[in-house]
N, C-alpha and C positions, 0 to 999 in steps of 0.2 A: 171338383170342381161346378157350378151350375151354370149353363149355356144354353142359350136357345140358336146360338150359330151350329147351323149344321158340322161347319167343318172342323170347329173342334170338338163337338160331338163323336165325329166319324173317325178324329184320330185316336181316342183312347178303344182300347181291347173288349171294354165294358161300358153301358149308361145306363144311368137310373131312369126312368119314369115317376116324377112325381101327380099325383092326382090326390085333390081334396088334403091336400098337406101331408101326404104321407106316399112313400113308395110302393108305389101300382106294383111296379115290377121291372127284372133287369135282362138289358138285352146285350147280348154277345154280338158284337160286331163282327159282320160274315166277312166272307174274303171278296164277294164281288159287292157289298160294300164297300171294303177297301179301295177295290178298282175303282169303282165311283167317284171317290173320294178323287181322283186327281180329275176327274171329270167338273167337277165341282168348285174344284181349285181355280181350274183353267176360266171358268165360266164368271168366277169373283174377278179374277185378277182384270178382266173384260169389263165389269162394271164397276171396276176400281177406276180405270181409265176411262171410261165415259161420264163417271163422275168430276174427273179430276178436269177432261174437256170442259164440262160447263162451268164448273168452279172459277175457272180460266177465263169466262167470256166466251170460250169458241163455241161455235153453232154444230150440232148435230146432223148436216146435210150431208151425207156421206150413206152409203148403201150398211145400215146394221146387220143384214143378213149376212156379208161379206166378212161383217166387223168381227160379228161373234163364230161365225159359222169355217174363217179361212183359218 
């Protein structure tokens, strides 16, 4: 699968870097990247909720720092 989505890219054990139309390198996903994946997923979930608020016509008159870091 080709993707620019960091969540999908980090879910695999390896990822391919394409450059100038060819394979530039193959990267093995490290244990630290796997741990960081859960943090990225939490932020992604928060962004999805924020987008949903805006699409529903809601305002974002609340503390975003608390929203993201609580």
